[in-house]
Backbone as CSV, one residue per row, in Angstrom:
resi,resn,N_x,N_y,N_z,CA_x,CA_y,CA_z,C_x,C_y,C_z
1,MET,0.485,7.190,-6.361,0.172,6.317,-6.807,-0.458,4.829,-5.918
2,THR,-0.128,4.620,-4.985,-0.888,3.671,-4.475,-2.711,3.643,-3.871
3,ASP,-2.746,4.931,-3.877,-4.502,5.801,-3.533,-4.786,5.191,-4.906
4,TYR,-4.229,5.086,-5.884,-5.351,5.257,-7.151,-5.287,3.623,-7.426
5,ARG,-4.396,2.611,-6.709,-4.151,1.195,-7.102,-5.221,0.710,-6.235
6,ARG,-5.422,1.415,-4.730,-6.357,0.655,-4.412,-7.695,1.277,-4.129
7,ALA,-8.278,2.532,-4.417,-9.253,2.646,-5.475,-9.550,2.074,-6.522
8,GLY,-9.118,1.911,-7.503,-9.351,0.715,-8.533,-9.626,-0.661,-8.050
9,ALA,-9.142,-1.225,-7.217,-9.184,-2.641,-6.682,-10.998,-2.495,-6.075
10,THR,-10.875,-1.460,-5.146,-12.343,-1.277,-4.129,-13.253,-1.141,-5.193
11,LEU,-12.808,-0.471,-6.184,-14.174,-0.420,-7.131,-14.557,-1.968,-7.650
12,ALA,-13.565,-2.397,-8.136,-13.879,-3.802,-8.739,-13.974,-4.753,-8.067
13,ARG,-13.616,-4.618,-6.752,-14.394,-5.790,-5.509,-16.239,-5.265,-5.439
14,ALA,-16.032,-3.597,-5.054,-17.707,-3.901,-4.563,-18.449,-4.031,-6.263
15,THR,-18.146,-3.749,-7.342,-18.855,-4.129,-8.383,-18.628,-5.431,-9.626
16,LYS,-18.339,-6.583,-8.723,-17.823,-7.688,-9.320,-19.337,-8.532,-9.703
17,ASP,-20.718,-8.269,-9.167,-21.501,-8.911,-10.434,-22.029,-7.759,-10.824
18,ARG,-21.647,-6.790,-11.250,-22.076,-5.612,-12.322,-21.530,-6.235,-13.600
19,ALA,-22.835,-5.914,-15.344,-22.369,-6.138,-16.173,-21.434,-5.279,-16.689
20,SER,-21.625,-4.016,-16.643,-20.503,-2.810,-16.606,-20.124,-1.539,-15.498
21,VAL,-19.402,-1.124,-15.584,-18.815,-0.245,-14.224,-18.404,1.234,-15.025
22,ALA,-18.863,2.273,-14.603,-17.673,3.562,-15.211,-17.378,4.296,-14.035
23,SER,-16.771,4.970,-14.788,-15.865,5.231,-13.660,-15.459,7.077,-14.087
24,SER,-15.302,8.125,-12.875,-14.810,9.348,-13.544,-13.412,9.774,-13.215
25,ILE,-12.585,8.983,-12.480,-11.410,8.669,-12.154,-10.391,9.797,-13.141
26,THR,-10.612,10.193,-14.285,-9.732,10.053,-14.991,-10.020,11.819,-14.965
27,ALA,-11.227,11.923,-14.955,-11.545,13.579,-14.363,-10.797,14.182,-13.543
28,ILE,-9.986,13.461,-11.906,-9.568,14.166,-11.223,-7.933,13.388,-11.148
29,ALA,-7.775,12.647,-11.683,-6.348,11.461,-11.506,-5.273,12.235,-12.342
30,PRO,-4.070,12.160,-11.925,-3.089,12.815,-13.566,-3.139,11.482,-13.910
31,ASP,-2.451,11.668,-15.124,-2.237,11.021,-16.360,-1.319,9.535,-15.566
32,GLU,-0.502,9.407,-15.146,0.413,8.514,-14.582,-0.883,7.173,-13.489
33,ALA,-1.591,8.494,-13.302,-2.816,7.637,-12.036,-3.696,6.797,-12.710
34,LEU,-3.621,6.776,-14.217,-4.669,5.877,-14.897,-4.191,4.540,-15.034
35,GLY,-2.758,4.498,-14.845,-2.523,3.179,-14.708,-2.289,2.371,-13.648
36,ALA,-2.404,2.866,-12.543,-2.500,2.469,-11.274,-3.697,1.936,-11.138
37,PHE,-4.864,2.475,-11.721,-5.887,2.858,-11.336,-6.325,1.513,-11.979
38,VAL,-6.220,1.440,-13.547,-6.546,0.112,-13.733,-5.733,-0.985,-13.558
39,VAL,-4.495,-1.107,-13.030,-3.852,-2.659,-12.395,-4.709,-2.551,-10.939
40,GLY,-4.851,-1.880,-10.388,-5.822,-2.284,-8.901,-7.056,-2.849,-9.193
41,ALA,-7.696,-2.218,-10.406,-8.907,-2.909,-10.865,-8.641,-4.317,-11.642
42,MET,-7.634,-4.060,-12.274,-7.908,-6.003,-12.869,-7.056,-6.849,-11.508
43,LEU,-6.672,-6.408,-10.267,-6.203,-7.051,-9.269,-7.664,-7.475,-8.318
44,GLY,-8.326,-6.119,-8.102,-9.194,-6.267,-7.572,-10.437,-7.408,-7.787
45,SER,-10.682,-7.279,-8.981,-11.408,-8.407,-9.796,-10.937,-9.793,-10.285
46,PHE,-9.605,-9.909,-9.732,-9.128,-11.529,-9.679,-9.670,-12.385,-9.237
47,GLY,-9.972,-13.590,-9.961,-10.874,-14.728,-8.884,-10.104,-15.602,-8.803
48,PHE,-9.518,-16.606,-8.311,-8.820,-17.663,-8.463,-9.747,-19.052,-8.184
49,HIS,-9.866,-20.342,-9.094,-11.272,-21.174,-8.880,-10.332,-22.579,-9.021
50,TRP,-10.459,-23.536,-8.570,-10.275,-24.607,-8.692,-10.750,-25.668,-9.977
51,ARG,-11.344,-25.225,-10.276,-12.580,-25.763,-11.260,-11.798,-26.183,-12.802
52,SER,-11.901,-26.867,-13.309,-11.654,-26.825,-14.887,-12.034,-25.918,-15.889
53,THR,-13.491,-25.697,-15.740,-14.341,-24.795,-16.271,-14.160,-23.446,-15.588
54,GLY,-13.468,-23.497,-14.965,-13.262,-21.446,-14.637,-14.668,-21.127,-13.218
55,ALA,-14.751,-19.936,-13.404,-15.908,-19.563,-12.608,-17.550,-19.480,-12.941
56,ARG,-18.460,-19.552,-12.022,-19.334,-19.987,-12.344,-20.237,-18.457,-12.459
57,GLY,-20.895,-18.390,-13.674,-21.357,-16.590,-13.317,-20.773,-15.724,-14.240
58,GLY,-19.430,-16.011,-14.871,-18.649,-14.850,-14.915,-18.771,-13.936,-16.648
59,SER,-18.755,-13.166,-16.559,-19.075,-12.913,-18.202,-17.736,-13.165,-19.161
60,GLY,-16.929,-12.740,-18.514,-15.646,-13.376,-19.808,-15.079,-12.182,-20.358
61,ARG,-15.776,-11.118,-20.439,-15.677,-10.180,-21.144,-14.944,-9.005,-20.119
62,SER,-13.896,-8.300,-20.818,-12.916,-7.460,-20.462,-13.570,-5.811,-21.338
63,HIS,-12.919,-5.011,-20.947,-12.889,-3.341,-21.776,-11.767,-2.745,-21.222
64,ARG,-11.174,-2.071,-22.219,-10.669,-0.891,-21.623,-10.874,0.546,-22.033
65,ALA,-9.967,0.706,-20.894,-10.177,2.090,-20.497,-9.295,3.437,-21.008
66,GLY,-9.784,4.338,-21.498,-9.221,5.553,-22.193,-9.529,6.691,-21.258
67,ARG,-8.487,7.774,-21.697,-8.681,9.246,-21.047,-9.195,10.041,-22.056
68,HIS,-10.189,10.475,-21.760,-11.043,11.713,-22.508,-11.153,13.174,-22.003
69,ASP,-11.230,13.819,-22.782,-11.294,15.359,-22.630,-12.679,15.561,-22.006
70,ARG,-12.642,16.952,-21.259,-13.918,17.433,-20.860,-15.100,16.967,-21.767
71,ARG,-14.968,17.073,-23.157,-16.049,16.928,-24.029,-16.700,15.598,-24.211
72,GLY,-15.578,14.266,-23.816,-15.829,13.340,-23.561,-14.481,12.618,-25.596
73,ARG,-13.877,13.606,-25.518,-13.220,13.110,-26.942,-11.849,12.508,-26.246
74,ARG,-11.229,11.644,-26.978,-10.409,11.031,-26.731,-8.722,11.840,-26.997
């Protein structure tokens, strides 16, 4: 599971300035790996700032990931 967590963190850091990101990790990963991938993405996108108003330029939006079958259904 460490590889999937690392992949999620790498994706999050590489796409920090993007409005949205899509991944096909669910097509190749076992069910248990999706949680590790999401945790890695959350940790990789985390940023700490001393400002009382928060980070500059962040969207403040979060999106939930889901598992879909090959036809795109949940």
